[in-house]
C-alpha positions in Angstrom: 110.2 115.5 97.3 112.1 118.7 97.8 114.2 118.6 94.6 111.3 119.6 92.2 110.6 122.7 94.3 112.8 124.9 92.1 110.9 123.9 88.9 107.4 123.5 90.4 107.4 126.0 93.2 106.4 123.3 95.7 107.4 119.8 96.7 106.1 116.9 94.5 103.0 115.1 95.7 103.6 111.6 96.9 102.1 109.9 93.8 104.3 111.9 91.5 107.5 111.2 93.6 106.6 107.4 93.7 106.1 107.3 90.0 109.3 109.2 89.2 111.3 106.8 91.5 109.6 103.8 89.9 110.2 105.1 86.4 113.9 105.7 87.0 114.4 102.3 88.6 112.5 100.5 85.8 114.3 102.2 83.0 117.7 101.5 84.5 116.7 97.9 85.2 115.5 97.4 81.6 118.1 99.4 79.6 121.3 99.1 81.6 120.6 95.9 83.7 121.4 97.7 86.9 119.2 98.6 89.8 119.8 102.1 91.2 117.5 101.4 94.1 119.3 98.7 96.2 116.3 98.2 98.3 112.6 98.9 98.3 111.7 102.4 99.6 108.5 103.9 101.1 107.0 107.2 99.9 104.5 108.8 102.3 102.5 111.9 101.9 99.2 113.2 100.7 97.7 112.8 97.3 97.9 116.5 96.3 100.5 117.6 98.9 97.9 119.0 101.2 96.2 121.1 98.6 92.8 119.7 99.5 91.4 120.0 103.1 90.8 116.6 104.8 93.1 114.9 102.3 94.0 111.3 103.4 97.6 110.1 103.6 98.9 107.8 100.9 101.7 105.3 101.3 103.6 103.9 98.3 106.1 101.0 98.2 108.6 101.4 95.3 110.6 98.2 94.5 114.0 98.1 93.0 112.5 96.7 89.8 110.4 99.8 89.2 107.1 98.4 90.4 105.2 100.6 92.9 102.1 99.9 94.9 99.7 102.0 97.0 99.2 100.4 100.4 97.9 101.1 104.0 100.8 99.4 105.7 104.1 98.3 104.4 107.3 96.6 105.5 110.7 96.9 103.9 114.1 95.4 104.8 115.3 92.1 106.1 112.4 89.9 107.1 109.8 92.2 105.4 108.0 89.3 103.7 107.4 87.6 107.0 106.3 90.8 108.6 104.0 91.7 105.7 102.3 88.3 105.9 101.9 88.5 109.7 100.5 92.0 109.3 98.0 90.9 106.7 96.9 88.1 108.9 96.5 90.3 112.0 94.5 93.0 110.1 92.3 90.4 108.4 91.6 88.8 111.8 90.0 92.1 112.8 87.4 91.5 110.1 86.9 95.2 109.2 88.4 98.1 107.3 90.2 100.8 109.3 89.6 104.5 108.9 91.8 107.5 109.9 90.3 108.2 113.3 92.7 108.5 116.2 91.4 105.3 117.8 91.8 103.3 114.6 95.3 104.6 114.0 96.2 103.7 117.6 94.8 100.2 117.1 96.7 99.7 113.8 99.9 101.0 115.4 99.5 98.4 118.2 99.0 95.7 115.6 102.1 96.8 113.7 104.3 96.9 116.8 103.1 93.5 117.9 103.8 92.0 114.4 107.3 93.5 114.3 108.1 92.2 117.8 107.0 88.7 116.7 108.9 88.9 113.5 112.0 90.0 115.5 111.8 86.9 117.6 109.7 88.0 120.5 112.6 87.7 122.9 112.9 91.1 124.6 116.5 90.5 125.8 119.4 92.2 124.0 121.1 90.1 121.4 124.7 90.1 120.1 124.3 93.7 119.0 123.3 94.8 122.5 119.9 96.0 121.2 116.5 94.6 122.2 114.3 93.6 119.2 112.3 96.8 119.3 115.5 98.8 119.0 116.2 97.1 115.6 113.2 98.5 113.7 111.3 101.8 113.3 107.6 102.4 113.3 106.3 105.4 111.4 102.8 106.7 111.9 100.9 109.1 109.8 97.9 110.8 111.5 95.6 113.0 109.5 95.6 115.8 112.1 99.3 115.8 113.2 101.1 114.4 110.2 104.0 111.9 110.2 106.0 110.8 113.2 108.5 108.0 114.1 107.7 106.2 117.3 110.6 106.4 119.8 111.9 103.2 121.3 110.5 104.0 124.7 107.0 104.5 123.1 107.3 101.1 121.4 108.3 99.6 124.7 105.2 101.1 126.4 103.0 99.8 123.6 104.5 96.3 124.1 103.9 96.5 127.9 100.3 97.6 127.4 99.8 94.5 125.1 101.1 92.1 127.8 
């Protein structure tokens, strides 16, 4: 997002960056039969890069094929299909749409951590790598007031204990 700053005078808004990544991946896939993106990536930001007060965050998933989607939650990496399915099931079980209020963000964050823990096997003991399941993944949270943050492993552990 910072590369276009020289030409534009500001960072590219998330939709522009997602579209550029998707276009580059799609053209390379089609013309040269190669995939410059070896994995899906997530683009997070605001629609107009904060130019409008009260702007809501947007999350895009860009696939190596050049397809991109706007979404509220997303999973990438090994086991992402299983995580995404569990996440859809958990959110649908709530039977309502979530907004951007702090309480709603906190509840969605708890759901995401619970789903990731289940997808990681649910066993909290350290595996062969010496890391517990919650140390094998990252949880990013975008809050309208405070912006983006990555949950630390101790915060994830506290969330899991509170769920128990």
